[in-house]
C-alpha positions in Angstrom: -19.5 6.8 -14.5 -16.9 4.0 -14.2 -16.8 1.5 -11.1 -14.2 2.1 -8.8 -11.3 -0.4 -9.4 -10.9 -3.2 -6.9 -7.5 -3.6 -5.2 -5.0 -5.5 -6.8 -4.9 -8.8 -4.6 -2.0 -9.3 -2.4 0.1 -12.3 -3.7 1.4 -14.1 -1.0 5.1 -15.4 -1.5 6.4 -18.1 0.9 10.1 -16.8 1.0 8.9 -13.0 1.6 6.9 -15.0 4.6 9.7 -16.8 5.7 11.9 -13.8 6.2 9.0 -11.6 7.9 8.5 -14.3 10.4 12.6 -15.1 10.8 13.2 -11.4 11.4 10.5 -11.3 14.1 11.3 -14.1 15.7 15.0 -13.3 15.4 16.2 -16.8 13.8 18.2 -17.4 10.9 15.6 -18.1 7.8 17.4 -21.3 7.4 16.1 -22.4 10.6 12.5 -21.6 9.8 11.6 -24.6 7.3 8.4 -25.2 6.4 7.2 -27.5 9.2 9.4 -26.2 12.1 7.5 -26.1 15.0 7.4 -22.5 16.4 7.2 -23.8 20.0 8.8 -26.9 20.0 11.9 -26.3 17.5 12.3 -22.7 17.5 11.2 -22.1 21.6 8.7 -19.5 20.6 6.8 -18.3 23.6 3.0 -16.9 23.6 4.5 -13.2 23.4 6.6 -13.9 20.4 3.8 -15.8 18.7 1.6 -12.9 19.1 4.2 -10.3 18.1 4.4 -12.6 15.1 0.4 -12.6 14.7 0.4 -8.6 14.7 3.4 -8.2 12.1 1.6 -10.3 9.9 -1.8 -8.9 10.2 -0.4 -5.4 9.9 1.2 -6.9 6.5 -1.1 -8.3 4.8 -4.3 -6.1 5.9 -6.0 -8.8 7.7 -7.4 -9.4 11.2 -7.3 -12.8 12.4 -9.6 -14.3 15.0 -8.9 -16.3 17.8 -9.0 -20.0 16.4 -7.0 -18.7 13.2 -4.0 -17.5 15.8 -4.0 -21.0 17.3 -3.7 -22.3 14.0 -0.5 -20.7 13.3 2.1 -23.0 14.6 4.5 -23.3 11.6 5.5 -21.3 8.6 3.4 -23.8 6.4 0.7 -23.2 8.6 0.8 -19.3 8.7 1.1 -19.5 4.8 -1.7 -22.0 3.9 -3.7 -19.7 6.6 -2.7 -16.1 5.1 -3.3 -17.9 1.6 -6.6 -18.7 1.9 -7.5 -15.2 4.0 -6.2 -13.6 0.9 -7.9 -15.3 -1.6 -11.4 -15.0 0.2 -10.8 -11.1 0.3 
């Protein structure tokens, strides 16, 4: 009997992530630069930030803890966190 195949790792694409987050925040993709602060530059409130996290958790099959949630402050921080989590999975 052969072992079940391991699931194919999810590849994180920065531009796909940018489009996903821009859609949730209802901002133009061009506004969502790598280092644009969600709160300072894009006026994201805590409810909208939570919505971003929920969408990302569902899209990438992850569960983020509170410390990780607070670390998502820009596209770049979201990309780095998700990439690390997906690589460890």
